LUMBADO-94361 format. One record per atom (N, C-alpha, C): x, y, z. Coordinates in steps of 0.001 Angstrom, whole numbers, padded with zeros to 6 digits, always signed. Layout:
! LUMBADO-94361
XYZ;...
//
This chain:
! LUMBADO-94361
+048664+059047+019313;+049269+059334+020616;+050499+060217+020414;+050604+061340+021150;+051723+062251+021033;+052995+061594+021564;+054163+062137+021102;+055449+061547+021476;+055621+061479+022988;+055273+062561+023700;+055440+062550+025157;+054529+061527+025808;+053297+061396+025274;+052382+060391+025819;+052938+058992+025617;+053564+058750+024454;+054140+057441+024182;+055275+057151+025157;+056094+058181+025441;+057185+057987+026390;+056649+057606+027767;+055586+058271+028189;+054993+057947+029485;+054414+056548+029485;+053802+056154+028377;+053248+054806+028253;+054359+053762+028357;+055462+054005+027639;+056569+053057+027660;+057202+052981+029049;+057297+054138+029715;+057855+054139+031063;+057011+053287+031993;+055699+053413+031881;+054805+052603+032706;+054899+051136+032366;+055030+050845+031075;+055135+049453+030657;+056428+048836+031168;+057516+049589+031158;+058777+049073+031671;+058673+048721+033152;+057916+049521+033905;+057727+049206+035315;+056977+047901+035472;+055968+047664+034619;+055202+046409+034709;+056059+045221+034280;+057029+045474+033377;+057918+044416+032925;+058899+043996+034014;+059149+044879+034971;+060258+044693+035904;+060220+043365+036632;+059067+042829+036891;+058970+041618+037694;+059247+040348+036919;+059220+040403+035581;+059347+039133+034872;+060193+039162+033610;+060818+040259+033253;+061616+040251+032032;+062865+041099+032182;+063721+040708+033082;+064940+041465+033314;+065864+041376+032109;+065860+040251+031412;+066750+040089+030265;+066470+041154+029210;+065203+041448+028949;+064867+042485+027976;+065365+043847+028442;+065186+044137+029734;+065601+045432+030265;+067110+045627+030191;+067880+044543+030359;+069330+044663+030418;+070040+044085+029195;+069294+043762+028164;+069891+043152+026975;+070981+044043+026376;+070702+045335+026230;+071675+046238+025614;+072942+046365+026450;+072788+046275+027774;+073964+046335+028642;+074811+045084+028458;+074160+043934+028390;+074883+042667+028264;+075515+042487+026889;+075036+043239+025890;+075588+043127+024532;+076267+044426+024094;+076753+045220+025067;+077333+046515+024721;+078649+046385+023955;+079250+045186+023949;+080477+044968+023184;+080210+044839+021689;+078959+044734+021290;+078599+044571+019876;+078477+045934+019213;+079146+046098+018078;+078985+047311+017278;+077897+047045+016245;+076699+047544+016502;+075599+047311+015573;+075822+048044+014254;+076516+049162+014306;+076836+049892+013078;+077728+049032+012183;+078758+048418+012768;+079658+047560+011994;+078930+046337+011459;+078031+045774+012254;+077260+044613+011816;+076371+044974+010631;+075705+046120+010710;+074847+046558+009607;+075671+046797+008359;+076851+047387+008517;+077720+047646+007363;+078182+046343+006730;+078459+045343+007558;+078857+044023+007039;+077739+043398+006220;+076535+043400+006762;+075407+042843+006021;+075137+043639+004750;+075294+044949+004818;+075086+045796+003638;+076090+045438+002544;+077329+045153+002912;+078331+044745+001913;+077925+043439+001242;+077400+042492+002024;+076962+041225+001436;+075766+041437+000513;+074858+042319+000913;+073694+042613+000067;+074157+043167-001280;+075113+044078-001250;+075634+044655-002495;+076392+043607-003306;+077178+042772-002611;+077974+041753-003300;+077099+040803-004101;+075932+040486-003562;+075046+039533-004231;+073873+040238-004925;+074115+041504-005299;+073172+042277-006120;+071788+042368-005496;+071758+042537-004192;+070479+042699-003513;+069889+044082-003724;+068630+044220-003398;+067917+045482-003550;+067882+046243-002232;+068194+047530-002297;+068131+048360-001099;+066720+048915-000975;+065804+048013-000624;+064403+048380-000524;+063847+048037+000837;+062848+047152+000866;+062229+046750+002129;+063076+045666+002787;+063502+045933+004007;+064344+044995+004756;+063586+044507+005984;+063544+043197+006147;+062934+042588+007317;+064018+042216+008311;+063957+042812+009506;+064842+042426+010600;+064108+041353+011391;+064530+040119+011181;+063849+038920+011658;+064364+038587+013057;+063521+038768+014084;+063920+038644+015486;+064830+039822+015841;+064242+040995+015900;+064986+042256+016002;+065456+042596+017397;+064971+041909+018426;+065376+042234+019782;+064998+043658+020151;+065956+044399+020675;+065684+045764+021120;+065841+046796+020014;+065981+046344+018779;+065931+047250+017636;+067219+047975+017286;+068324+047636+017910;+069580+048352+017632;+070020+048187+016187;+069912+046966+015642;+070294+046737+014255;+069277+047357+013298;+068013+047303+013657;+066970+047934+012841;+067255+049422+012669;+067664+050067+013745;+067984+051495+013705;+069106+051767+012708;+070136+050936+012719;+071273+051150+011827;+070878+050954+010358;+070064+049938+010091;+069612+049731+008709;+068749+050901+008232;+067905+051413+009106;+067059+052552+008741;+067916+053778+008437;+068981+053990+009201;+069893+055108+008944;+070565+054964+007583;+070751+053724+007129;+071409+053478+005848;+070459+053603+004661;+069186+053839+004936;+068240+054062+003860;+067337+052902+003519;+067414+051817+004294;+066500+050701+004075;+065130+051038+004668;+064092+050503+004072;+062728+050617+004586;+062521+049416+005509;+062621+049627+006809;+062743+048520+007760;+061404+048111+008373;+061132+046810+008276;+060083+046147+009047;+060799+045201+010002;+060418+045196+011258;+061120+044375+012237;+060123+043603+013084;+060415+042314+013297;+059531+041498+014131;+060297+040911+015306;+059595+040678+016401;+060146+039944+017525;+058994+039353+018331;+059250+038197+018919;+058233+037516+019718;+058037+038185+021069;+059078+038848+021559;+059051+039428+022903;+058475+040836+022895;+057353+041022+023563;+056786+042363+023701;+057727+043265+024501;+058457+042675+025445;+059370+043446+026266;+060536+043986+025437;+061083+043145+024550;+062150+043611+023659;+061637+044735+022759;+060432+044579+022253;+059872+045587+021364;+059625+046907+022088;+059341+046840+023372;+059188+048074+024144;+060494+048868+024140;+061618+048167+024307;+062916+048830+024231;+063143+049411+022838;+062758+048641+021811;+062929+049101+020434;+062108+050356+020159;+060887+050392+020674;+060027+051555+020458;+060589+052801+021137;+061236+052624+022281;+061885+053759+022933;+062950+054361+022017;+063737+053485+021387;+064782+053970+020477;+064165+054670+019267;+063059+054128+018776;+062383+054737+017638;+061889+056136+017986;+061344+056294+019174;+060865+057608+019611;+062018+058604+019644;+063165+058171+020140;+064324+059056+020248;+064904+059405+018881;+064993+058422+017983;+065634+058643+016680;+064695+059236+015642;+063398+058934+015782;+062433+059396+014787;+062483+058622+013487;+063165+057485+013478;+063291+056693+012246;+061999+055910+011981;+061595+055811+010705;+060303+055185+010355;+060365+053662+010291;+060618+053035+011419;+060698+051574+011484;+059348+051030+011921;+058894+049979+011250;+057628+049353+011621;+057919+048100+012434;+057500+048100+013701;+057721+046953+014575;+056451+046124+014704;+056613+044791+014617;+055497+043867+014733;+055825+042789+015771;+054848+042481+016596;+055004+041442+017610;+054623+040098+016997;+055637+039387+016480;+055388+038113+015800;+056465+037093+016140;+056046+035842+016157;+056933+034700+016314;+057625+034440+014971;+058901+034046+015004;+059633+033733+013769;+058974+032624+012968;+058303+031712+013652;+057702+030566+012964;+056296+030866+012438;+055816+032098+012675;+054458+032456+012254;+054452+033809+011557;+055405+034002+010661;+055542+035283+009970;+054304+035583+009135;+053825+036820+009249;+052634+037225+008489;+052753+038716+008162;+053122+039011+006931;+053309+040383+006496;+052250+040783+005482;+052156+042086+005214;+051167+042586+004262;+051652+042487+002818;+052964+042337+002628;+053526+042263+001284;+054905+041636+001325;+055592+041683+000187;+056905+041060+000086;+058031+041976+000528;+059183+041360+000859;+060370+042116+001258;+061505+041813+000284;+062513+042692+000263;+063634+042558-000663;+064847+041895-000033;+064941+041959+001277;+066026+041280+001991;+065572+041020+003422;+065967+039856+003938;+065696+039510+005338;+067025+039265+006037;+067176+039892+007214;+068371+039703+008029;+067945+039089+009361;+068646+038031+009771;+068411+037430+011085;+069771+037306+011758;+070019+038173+012735;+071356+038295+013306;+071418+037861+014763;+072659+037836+015270;+072934+037552+016680;+072352+036206+017120;+072593+035178+016302;+072205+033791+016579;+070756+033621+017031;+069867+034461+016500;+068455+034371+016902;+067837+033026+016548;+068260+032445+015420;+067690+031156+015015;+068023+030044+016004;+069134+030203+016736;+069488+029194+017732;+068490+029124+018882;+067627+030128+019000;+066631+030116+020071;+065379+029313+019694;+065338+028832+018456;+064244+027949+018067;+064504+026552+018614;+063436+025829+018903;+063554+024589+019668;+064133+023415+018893;+063862+023352+017591;+064325+022212+016801;+064315+022575+015323;+064772+021653+014487;+064888+021937+013052;+063516+022109+012408;+062490+021509+012998;+061131+021694+012485;+060713+023158+012604;+061050+023785+013725;+060744+025205+013909;+061543+026063+012945;+062798+025679+012705;+063626+026402+011734;+062998+026329+010347;+062503+025162+009985;+061858+025000+008678;+060639+025927+008544;+059859+026040+009600;+058700+026934+009575;+059152+028381+009377;+060235+028754+010065;+060760+030104+009932;+061247+030361+008500;+061983+029405+007946;+062495+029562+006574;+061361+029633+005556;+060339+028807+005736;+059212+028832+004808;+058482+030172+004868;+058400+030758+006071;+057781+032067+006204;+058585+033138+005490;+059902+033094+005660;+060767+034054+004970;+060612+033911+003468;+060627+032674+002988;+060483+032430+001550;+059146+032945+001026;+058085+032688+001777;+056740+033090+001360;+056630+034599+001174;+057260+035361+002061;+057118+036811+002014;+058325+037512+001389;+059186+036740+000706;+060308+037320-000022;+059918+037542-001476;+060239+038714-001992;+060049+038959-003419;+060988+038064-004214;+060668+037727-005457;+061569+036909-006273;+062967+037519-006325;+063980+036709-006014;+065351+037195-006018;+065786+037852-004720;+064882+037960-003738;+065224+038595-002463;+066272+037772-001711;+067123+038464-000962;+068171+037802-000191;+067715+037497+001230;+068250+036416+001772;+068050+036044+003168;+069421+035782+003754;+069837+036601+004723;+071156+036493+005333;+070978+036312+006835;+071621+035290+007373;+071493+035037+008806;+072763+034433+009365;+072946+034557+010674;+074079+033902+011338;+073558+032944+012404;+074353+031918+012665;+074007+030931+013694;+075255+030515+014459;+075060+030224+015737;+076122+029583+016507;+076268+028142+016032;+077494+027665+015966;+077758+026314+015481;+077723+025293+016620;+077564+024009+016286;+077689+022967+017309;+079044+023029+018012;+080090+023398+017277;+081424+023532+017886;+081399+024560+019012;+080791+025722+018763;+080745+026763+019799;+079931+026307+021005;+078788+025679+020738;+077942+025223+021847;+078679+024226+022738;+079429+023328+022109;+080095+022275+022872;+081380+022761+023532;+082176+023572+022815;+083522+023891+023271;+083703+025285+023861;+082834+026218+023518;+082988+027593+023992;+081939+027927+025058;+080667+027739+024702;+079601+028008+025675;+079550+026883+026693;+079411+025667+026170;+079508+024451+026973;+078874+024505+028337;+079628+024052+029325;+079180+024065+030717;+079849+025197+031496;+080076+026297+030810;+080813+027409+031403;+079894+028433+032055;+080496+029246+032916;+079794+030338+033580;+080486+031654+033243;+079690+032674+032935;+080218+033994+032603;+079611+035023+033557;+080392+036038+033871;+079942+037081+034792;+080029+038440+034103;+078958+039218+034220;+078913+040573+033678;+078681+041535+034843;+079619+042458+035004;+079539+043402+036110;+079405+044809+035542;+078197+045357+035571;+077929+046704+035080;+077373+047550+036210;+077367+048851+036011;+076847+049740+037057;+075393+049431+037387;+074614+049118+036346;+073178+048911+036529;+072820+047534+037073;+073663+046530+036770;+073297+045162+037129;+074543+044278+037174;+074485+043262+038033;+075514+042216+038097;+074822+040937+037633;+075370+040324+036584;+074709+039150+035993;+075638+037949+035995;+075121+036826+036477;+075835+035551+036411;+075127+034682+035379;+075871+034269+034346;+075330+033549+033191;+075862+032124+033245;+075003+031162+033567;+075424+029774+033718;+074849+028917+032590;+075718+028099+031999;+075320+027250+030880;+075455+025774+031227;+074504+024996+030728;+074571+023546+030870;+074388+022918+029496;+075429+022212+029029;+075404+021620+027692;+074871+020192+027738;+073943+019893+026821;+073380+018545+026732;+073106+018241+025271;+074013+017452+024658;+073935+017115+023236;+073917+018399+022404;+072833+018667+021699;+072837+019831+020807;+072197+021064+021439;+071935+021031+022728;+071277+022155+023392;+072108+022694+024545;+071961+024006+024763;+072565+024645+025926;+071452+025292+026732;+071295+024830+027972;+070336+025441+028891;+071027+026622+029573;+070436+027793+029455;+071056+029016+029970;+070243+029553+031139;+070935+029784+032245;+070286+030340+033444;+070957+031664+033788;+070159+032716+033920;+070662+034041+034252;+070203+034441+035652;+071145+034886+036465;+070838+035493+037762;+071194+036969+037677;+070205+037840+037898;+070425+039274+037898;+070425+039788+039335;+071437+040575+039674;+071511+041208+040987;+071489+042724+040756;+070405+043353+041205;+070204+044779+040958;+070244+045545+042274;+071024+046605+042273;+071202+047376+043495;+070140+048451+043629;+069536+048503+044787;+068571+049548+045126;+068989+050109+046480;+069741+051207+046446;+070307+051724+047680;+071411+050810+048168;+071279+050302+049380;+072278+049384+049933;+071845+047923+049844;+070773+047681+049110;+070210+046330+049020;+070274+045829+047574;+070596+044545+047404;+070578+043912+046089;+069351+043008+045981;+068658+043105+044865;+067517+042240+044589;+067883+041263+043472;+067518+040022+043684;+067853+038979+042713;+066626+038557+041918;+066788+038477+040580;+065771+037890+039713;+066454+036876+038802;+065667+035989+038203;+066220+034916+037384;+065486+034818+036054;+066198+034274+035067;+065565+034005+033776;+066264+032821+033126;+065490+032005+032402;+066032+030816+031749;+065603+030770+030286;+066501+030309+029442;+066139+030026+028054;+067109+029003+027487;+066842+028557+026282;+067624+027475+025671;+068104+027881+024282;+069318+027478+023951;+069824+027609+022587;+070005+026212+022004;+069676+026071+020721;+069824+024804+020012;+070843+024968+018898;+071777+024036+018798;+072758+024053+017715;+072272+023169+016574;+072394+023676+015363;+071947+022939+014181;+073143+022618+013285;+073149+021420+012755;+074192+021039+011807;+074019+021826+010508;+075142+022107+009857;+075103+022856+008596;+074229+022143+007574;+074341+020838+007503;+073559+020067+006527;+072058+020194+006779;+071660+020273+008044;+070246+020452+008386;+069731+021804+007875;+070528+022844+008108;+070137+024187+007685;+070106+024302+006163;+071070+023680+005505;+071119+023721+004043;+069876+023067+003441;+069495+021908+003965;+068310+021217+003442;+067043+022017+003723;+066958+022607+004909;+065791+023411+005254;+065660+024614+004323;+066787+025208+003945;+066770+026349+003028;+066287+025930+001638;+066903+024904+001095;+066552+024494-000265;+065121+023961-000343;+064684+023267+000690;+063308+022776+000723;+062296+023916+000794;+062752+025091+001242;+061865+026252+001367;+061903+027157+000134;+062587+026710-000914;+062656+027518-002128;+063710+028609-002065;+064751+028384-001249;+065830+029353-001092;+067139+028743-001585;+067801+029442-002483;+069059+028985-003067;+070226+029488-002221;+071124+028595-001838;+072274+028975-001018;+073353+029581-001908;+073760+030811-001590;+074767+031519-002373;+076147+031467-001736;+076199+031489-000412;+077496+031494+000269;+077335+031120+001733;+078428+030623+002314;+078532+030359+003747;+079884+030872+004196;+079892+031751+005207;+081114+032405+005638;+081374+032207+007123;+082665+032237+007474;+083028+032360+008869;+082542+033728+009350;+082094+033789+010562;+081384+034947+011120;+082074+036280+010846;+081297+037232+010335;+081734+038610+010102;+082882+038739+009111;+083054+037731+008260;+084098+037779+007243;+083497+037280+005927;+084346+037212+004928;+083983+036539+003684;+084946+035372+003458;+085415+034817+004580;+086332+033681+004550;+085552+032378+004635;+086132+031281+004149;+085458+029982+004224;+085215+029555+005673;+084196+028738+005854;+083891+028173+007168;+084978+027168+007557;+085390+027206+008821;+086391+026286+009340;+085741+025265+010265;+086463+024230+010596;+085954+023234+011531;+085703+023841+012914;+086508+024867+013252;+086350+025501+014565;+085666+026866+014472;+084933+027112+013406;+084159+028351+013317;+083108+028368+014421;+083016+029493+015113;+082047+029596+016198;+080681+030054+015698;+080692+030810+014620;+079446+031239+013987;+079593+031151+012478;+078485+030895+011811;+078465+030843+010351;+077420+031825+009837;+077787+032544+008787;+076851+033435+008109;+076410+032777+006803;+075113+032617+006640;+074543+032043+005423;+073968+033173+004564;+074184+033080+003258;+073550+033987+002306;+072725+033145+001339;+071441+033413+001259;+070549+032652+000380;+069675+033630-000417;+069085+033101-001471;+068242+033929-002328;+066931+033198-002641;+065830+033933-002659;+064536+033359-003048;+064602+033003-004533;+064320+031751-004827;+064350+031288-006215;+063254+032001-006985;+063611+032547-008140;+062634+033318-008933;+061619+032399-009589;
//
């Protein structure tokens, strides 16, 4: 399919998405405060620090592909997976524009199936928190381990129970952008946060409302550590988010660095 034909296909697909996946369409707007270039550079520093290989990189739960694009620019051979076809549609649009050779696959984190091994896996932006329970996390870790080359690194970040309880909690957040007005409401219940999104989109002088719901699960550090080691992954470091500093009691996110046992 020619590039222009692909653009037309994606445009049509976005129209079909409009009725049921507003979050995918507006994800980049809602996360515009994130510097994906800085995030990629941070992960690249950790890869170098722990003698990782700059080879095949798996972007695990890639979303709209912004981080995948940055890794590809840095010279990694990027394979990226996501469960959401709508998110991948956004990612493919970026690929068409950039021309970067990223391979996107529509896969669930708990059902990873690749053609060969990878040298490093990155799972960013608290994607693991979207798994329902520690059993699902274990399936995801076992998949990463299975398709990791000996000595391959696995680096991921997660929201902490502290953040879920004290920061996200039962709070409401509002995002006001030119394209959309979003009200983000959270309901905290033990280790889970139920998230409800109301999107208000302007069409002329009329606003149309759509809704979307999803859940985040907070996992204890000890649960994640056991799941890693049980999956044949050696824990190398745990850092406070976006730093190389020790984890604190009030850390909102933790970055884990692990390695596939040879």
